[in-house]
C-alpha positions in Angstrom: 25.6 134.6 275.8 24.4 136.0 272.5 22.2 133.8 270.2 24.5 134.5 267.2 27.5 133.1 269.2 25.9 129.8 270.0 25.0 129.2 266.4 28.7 128.8 265.4 29.1 125.9 262.9 25.3 125.3 262.7 24.1 124.7 259.2 21.4 127.4 258.9 18.8 127.6 256.2 17.0 130.7 257.3 16.4 133.0 260.2 13.2 134.9 261.1 13.7 137.5 263.8 16.7 138.9 265.7 19.9 136.9 266.4 21.6 139.6 268.5 19.7 138.7 271.7 20.9 137.4 275.0 20.3 133.7 275.8 20.1 132.2 279.3 19.7 128.5 278.6 19.3 125.9 275.8 17.0 122.9 276.0 15.8 120.0 273.8 13.0 119.1 276.3 10.1 121.5 276.3 9.3 120.6 279.9 12.5 122.1 281.0 12.2 125.4 279.1 12.2 128.6 281.2 12.3 132.2 280.4 15.2 133.2 278.2 15.9 129.8 276.8 16.5 128.5 273.3 14.3 125.5 272.5 15.7 123.0 269.9 12.9 121.0 268.3 14.5 117.6 267.7 12.6 114.8 266.0 12.7 111.4 267.9 11.6 107.9 267.4 8.4 108.3 269.4 8.0 112.1 269.7 8.7 115.0 267.4 9.9 118.1 269.2 8.2 120.3 266.6 4.9 119.5 268.3 6.0 121.3 271.4 7.2 124.6 269.9 4.2 126.5 271.2 4.5 125.0 274.6 8.1 126.0 274.8 7.2 129.6 273.8 4.5 129.6 276.5 7.2 128.6 279.0 9.4 131.5 278.1 11.5 130.4 275.1 12.8 133.4 273.1 14.2 131.5 270.2 13.3 128.2 268.4 15.7 126.1 266.4 13.8 123.8 264.1 13.9 122.0 260.7 10.7 123.7 259.5 9.4 127.1 260.6 5.8 126.9 261.8 3.1 128.4 259.5 2.2 130.9 262.3 5.1 132.7 263.9 5.3 135.1 266.9 6.8 138.5 266.1 8.9 138.6 269.3 10.3 135.1 268.8 13.4 134.3 266.7 13.1 131.1 264.5 16.2 129.5 263.2 15.6 126.9 260.4 18.4 124.4 260.2 19.3 121.4 258.0 19.3 119.0 261.0 18.1 119.7 264.5 20.0 116.9 266.2 23.3 118.1 264.6 22.5 121.7 265.4 21.8 120.7 269.1 25.3 119.3 269.3 27.0 122.5 268.2 24.7 124.7 270.1 25.1 122.9 273.4 28.9 122.8 273.0 29.0 126.5 272.2 26.6 127.5 275.0 28.7 125.8 277.7 31.9 127.4 276.4 33.3 124.6 274.2 34.7 122.6 277.2 36.0 119.7 275.2 38.5 122.0 273.5 40.1 122.8 276.8 40.6 119.2 278.0 41.9 116.0 276.4 38.7 114.1 275.6 39.1 110.5 274.5 36.1 108.6 273.1 35.7 104.8 273.2 33.4 103.0 270.8 32.6 99.4 270.0 30.1 96.7 271.0 32.0 95.3 274.1 34.7 96.6 276.4 33.8 100.3 276.3 33.0 100.6 280.0 36.1 98.7 281.1 38.4 100.7 278.8 37.1 104.1 279.9 37.1 103.1 283.6 40.7 101.8 283.3 41.8 105.0 281.5 40.2 107.1 284.2 41.9 105.1 287.0 45.2 105.0 285.2 45.4 108.8 284.5 44.2 109.5 288.0 47.0 107.4 289.4 49.4 109.3 287.1 48.5 112.4 288.9 45.8 114.0 286.7 42.4 115.2 287.6 40.0 113.3 285.3 36.4 113.0 284.2 34.6 109.7 283.4 31.4 109.2 281.3 30.4 105.6 281.3 27.5 103.1 281.5 28.2 102.4 285.2 28.9 105.9 286.5 30.0 109.4 285.6 32.9 111.0 287.7 34.0 114.5 288.0 37.4 114.1 289.7 36.5 112.0 292.8 32.8 113.0 292.8 30.4 110.3 291.4 27.4 111.4 289.3 24.9 108.5 288.6 24.7 107.5 285.0 21.4 107.0 283.3 22.6 106.3 279.7 25.8 105.1 278.2 26.2 108.6 276.7 24.1 111.4 278.2 21.8 113.6 276.2 23.5 116.4 274.4 22.7 119.1 277.0 23.6 117.0 280.0 26.8 115.8 278.3 28.1 119.3 277.6 27.0 120.5 281.1 28.9 117.6 282.6 32.0 118.5 280.5 31.7 122.1 281.7 31.5 120.9 285.3 34.6 118.7 284.7 36.5 121.7 283.3 35.5 123.9 286.2 36.7 121.2 288.6 40.1 121.2 287.1 39.9 118.1 284.9 42.6 117.8 282.3 41.5 114.5 280.8 38.0 113.0 280.1 37.3 109.4 279.1 33.9 108.7 277.7 32.0 105.9 276.0 30.6 106.9 272.6 27.6 104.6 272.0 26.2 104.1 268.5 23.0 105.7 269.6 24.9 108.8 270.8 26.8 109.0 267.5 23.7 108.6 265.4 21.7 111.1 267.4 24.5 113.7 267.3 24.9 113.8 271.1 28.7 114.0 270.6 28.6 116.4 267.6 30.6 119.5 268.2 32.9 117.9 270.7 36.6 118.0 270.0 38.3 114.6 270.7 42.0 114.2 271.4 41.6 110.5 270.5 39.4 107.6 269.8 39.5 103.9 270.6 37.8 101.0 268.8 37.3 97.8 270.8 35.3 95.4 268.6 32.0 95.1 266.8 29.4 92.3 267.0 25.7 92.2 266.4 23.9 94.5 268.8 21.2 97.3 268.8 19.7 96.0 265.5 16.3 97.1 267.0 17.6 100.6 266.5 20.0 100.5 263.5 18.0 97.9 261.6 21.0 96.5 259.7 24.5 95.4 260.8 26.0 97.4 258.0 24.3 100.6 259.3 25.6 99.8 262.8 29.1 99.5 261.5 28.7 102.7 259.4 27.6 104.7 262.5 30.6 103.4 264.6 33.0 104.2 261.8 31.6 107.8 261.4 33.1 108.6 264.9 36.6 108.0 263.5 35.8 109.7 260.2 35.3 113.0 262.0 38.4 112.9 264.3 40.8 115.8 263.6 44.3 115.3 262.2 46.0 116.1 265.5 44.0 113.4 267.3 45.0 109.7 267.6 42.9 106.6 266.7 43.7 103.3 268.3 41.9 100.2 266.9 41.8 96.4 267.5 43.6 94.8 264.6 42.3 91.4 265.6 38.7 92.4 264.9 37.9 91.9 261.2 36.6 95.5 261.0 39.4 97.0 263.0 41.2 98.2 259.9 38.0 99.4 258.2 37.1 101.6 261.1 40.2 103.8 260.6 40.4 103.8 256.8 39.0 107.3 256.3 40.2 109.0 259.5 42.5 112.0 259.5 43.8 111.0 262.9 47.1 109.3 263.5 46.5 105.6 263.2 47.7 102.9 265.7 46.6 99.3 266.3 46.8 96.8 269.1 46.8 93.0 268.8 47.3 89.6 270.4 47.9 87.9 267.1 49.9 90.2 264.7 52.8 92.5 264.8 51.5 96.0 265.3 52.4 99.1 267.4 50.9 97.7 270.6 51.5 93.9 270.6 50.5 91.7 273.5 50.8 88.0 274.3 49.0 86.1 277.2 51.5 84.1 279.2 49.2 83.1 282.1 45.5 83.5 282.6 44.0 82.3 286.0 42.1 83.6 289.0 45.1 85.6 290.2 45.0 87.6 287.0 46.8 87.9 283.6 50.5 87.6 283.0 51.1 89.3 279.7 54.0 90.4 277.5 53.3 93.9 276.1 55.8 95.1 273.6 58.3 92.6 275.0 57.7 93.8 278.6 56.3 91.1 281.0 53.6 92.4 283.4 51.2 90.8 285.9 47.7 92.4 285.8 44.8 91.9 288.3 42.2 91.5 285.5 41.2 88.1 284.1 40.5 86.8 280.6 41.5 87.3 277.0 38.9 90.0 276.5 40.6 92.0 279.3 43.9 91.5 277.6 42.5 93.4 274.7 41.1 96.1 277.0 44.5 96.5 278.7 46.2 96.8 275.3 43.8 99.5 274.2 44.4 101.5 277.4 48.2 101.1 277.1 48.1 102.2 273.5 46.0 105.3 274.2 48.3 106.3 277.2 51.4 106.0 275.0 49.7 108.0 272.3 49.2 110.7 274.9 52.9 110.8 275.6 52.9 109.0 278.9 56.0 107.1 279.9 55.6 103.4 279.0 57.1 101.8 282.1 55.1 104.0 284.5 51.9 103.2 282.5 52.4 99.5 282.8 53.3 99.8 286.5 50.1 101.7 287.3 48.0 99.4 285.1 49.3 96.3 286.9 47.5 97.1 290.2 44.2 98.4 288.7 40.8 96.6 288.9 38.1 97.0 286.2 34.6 98.3 286.2 31.9 97.1 288.5 29.8 94.2 287.1 32.6 93.1 284.7 33.7 89.6 285.7 32.9 90.3 289.4 33.2 87.0 291.3 32.1 85.8 294.8 33.1 82.5 296.3 31.0 80.8 299.0 32.8 80.1 302.2 31.9 76.4 302.7 31.2 74.9 299.3 33.7 77.1 297.4 31.1 77.7 294.7 32.2 80.6 292.5 29.6 83.0 291.1 30.7 85.4 288.4 28.4 88.4 287.8 29.0 90.0 284.4 27.2 92.6 282.2 27.6 90.3 279.1 24.4 91.0 277.1 25.5 90.2 273.6 26.3 86.8 272.1 29.9 87.7 271.6 30.3 89.1 275.1 28.7 86.0 276.6 31.0 83.8 274.5 34.1 85.7 275.7 33.1 85.4 279.3 32.3 81.6 279.0 35.6 81.0 277.2 37.4 82.7 280.1 35.3 80.6 282.6 36.4 77.4 280.9 40.0 78.3 281.2 39.6 78.8 285.0 38.4 75.2 285.4 40.9 73.0 287.2 39.1 69.7 286.5 35.5 68.5 286.4 33.7 71.5 287.8 30.3 72.3 286.2 29.7 75.6 284.4 26.2 76.8 285.2 24.9 79.9 283.3 21.9 82.0 284.4 21.0 84.3 281.5 18.2 86.4 280.1 17.6 89.0 277.3 16.3 92.5 277.6 12.8 93.5 276.4 12.2 96.2 273.8 15.6 95.5 272.3 17.2 93.6 269.5 15.2 90.3 269.2 17.6 88.7 266.8 20.2 88.1 269.4 17.9 86.2 271.8 18.1 82.7 270.1 21.9 83.2 269.6 22.4 84.1 273.3 20.6 80.9 274.2 22.6 78.8 271.8 25.9 80.2 273.1 24.9 79.6 276.7 23.9 76.0 276.0 26.9 75.2 273.9 29.5 76.4 276.4 27.8 75.5 279.7 26.9 72.2 281.5 23.6 73.6 282.8 21.7 76.7 281.8 18.8 78.7 283.5 17.0 81.0 281.1 15.4 83.9 283.0 14.3 87.5 282.6 16.8 90.4 282.3 15.0 93.8 282.1 11.8 92.8 280.3 10.6 96.4 280.2 7.2 96.4 278.4 7.5 92.8 277.1 6.3 89.6 278.6 9.4 87.9 280.1 7.9 84.4 279.2 7.7 85.4 275.6 11.3 86.7 275.7 12.4 83.3 277.1 10.5 81.5 274.3 12.4 83.6 271.7 15.6 82.4 273.4 14.5 78.8 273.5 14.1 78.9 269.7 17.8 78.9 269.3 18.4 75.7 271.2 18.8 72.5 269.2 17.3 69.2 270.2 20.5 67.8 271.6 20.9 70.7 274.1 17.3 70.8 275.3 18.0 68.7 278.4 20.7 71.2 279.5 18.3 74.1 280.3 15.4 75.1 282.4 13.4 78.3 282.2 12.4 80.4 285.2 11.0 83.8 284.6 11.6 85.1 288.1 15.2 86.2 288.2 15.8 85.7 291.9 14.3 82.2 291.7 16.5 81.5 288.6 19.7 82.6 290.5 18.6 80.5 293.5 18.1 77.5 291.2 21.4 78.0 289.6 23.1 77.9 293.0 21.1 74.9 294.1 22.2 73.0 291.0 25.9 73.6 291.9 28.2 71.1 293.6 31.3 72.2 295.6 33.7 74.3 293.4 31.3 74.6 290.5 31.3 77.9 288.6 28.1 79.9 288.0 27.9 82.7 285.6 25.1 85.2 286.1 25.0 87.3 282.9 23.3 90.3 281.5 22.9 92.9 284.2 26.3 93.3 285.9 26.5 96.6 287.7 22.7 97.4 287.4 20.9 97.7 290.7 17.4 97.5 289.2 15.1 95.4 287.1 12.7 97.2 284.8 9.3 95.5 284.5 6.3 97.2 282.8 8.0 100.6 283.0 8.8 100.4 286.7 12.3 100.0 288.0 12.4 97.7 291.0 15.5 97.4 293.1 17.5 94.3 292.1 21.2 93.6 292.4 22.5 90.2 291.2 25.5 90.4 293.6 23.3 91.3 296.6 21.1 88.3 295.8 24.1 86.0 295.5 25.5 87.1 298.9 22.2 86.6 300.6 21.9 83.1 299.1 25.5 82.2 300.1 24.8 83.3 303.7 22.0 80.8 303.9 24.1 78.1 302.2 27.1 78.7 304.5 25.0 78.5 307.8 
């Protein structure tokens, strides 16, 4: 592909050198640069790609995209000075891989909670409707029936467009992807053409990155601001920022709600361990998913499917038999004691509150609710005391433990959590830094038929400590402990 062709839509300030040259690859990581590649020097939080321009040239790069041309240039290298390297990387990657998003129906889902469940349900729904689909989620990426492990909620810009190209080549007609606030801010999805966008909800999260809640909201909203006029935008009317998200979009606007009369109106009729019975636009349906938060997820999926011209009755019929994403309200019940353990990814105060509210509704009588919860290291510290407060307020007993401490001391993270607990609730909790021991303690505190929530990691099969990922699976630990209990 010609260099000039992959620069389509890029905001160029100046060019030094030839643009009518053949390009074999594009990279934002200098370590991956090979002969014939274009290297895009992107500034990051920790490392500035401009520092590696010479290394990229030594590795065979024939063109450099940068925000400032180096003082010393090579005669045989083309330099493209752009207004924004991250933005340019989005357009360049999309162009280089043949603009795959323009040849499929790509739907992006953004919000604090629910993204993974909504995208997974959409993928399963449209697959059951007979389409070949792609999925890009926190839990996994899928190309048709082939699973590709996920390392980020939204992959880097090169990997993302490469995956979309693979999906197109595999015959995918629809792609459902999470659009994280990091991905939007870092232009990882810039250049993609979306057939639609879905907003789930917004609560405090990622303030370690975005610094203020207003900035977090602005970034989420910018996704809808850039949707084309022939796209659809579906938003949660019951979230107080649901209307704001769509106020400047050119897309067709639709809303879903459990409380007000909108295009996609739902009502919960029953909510128990066998699932949800809901009325959706006056049609009564039984679903296998549990909880009010899943009622919202189901409404979002139903709304998006209808916006894509799918037949309403068939959509509801297919949705009624689907299960959600791994690590989202997964439950295991011990054989003898009938102790229920729920493993959930809830890692924000609002998500934890939603899950605990659902747990309370599952209680039949005087069962205890025991919560095992931690907070991630190197992430938003402001939510730690709030998470602890929510856990203590809505549980009978609480075990504070480590999540993924990363480079931080798990004991200090727990101390940050404990600061949110008032004097009256201090007898409710104990702190155990070792997560396996914390889970074991939670189970030992339980009496027959009690409910234990293990929150924070969900689908993850690892625990990251001091930069090392160690195998750790909450569900695996629970099964092992239940085997011992049931002997």
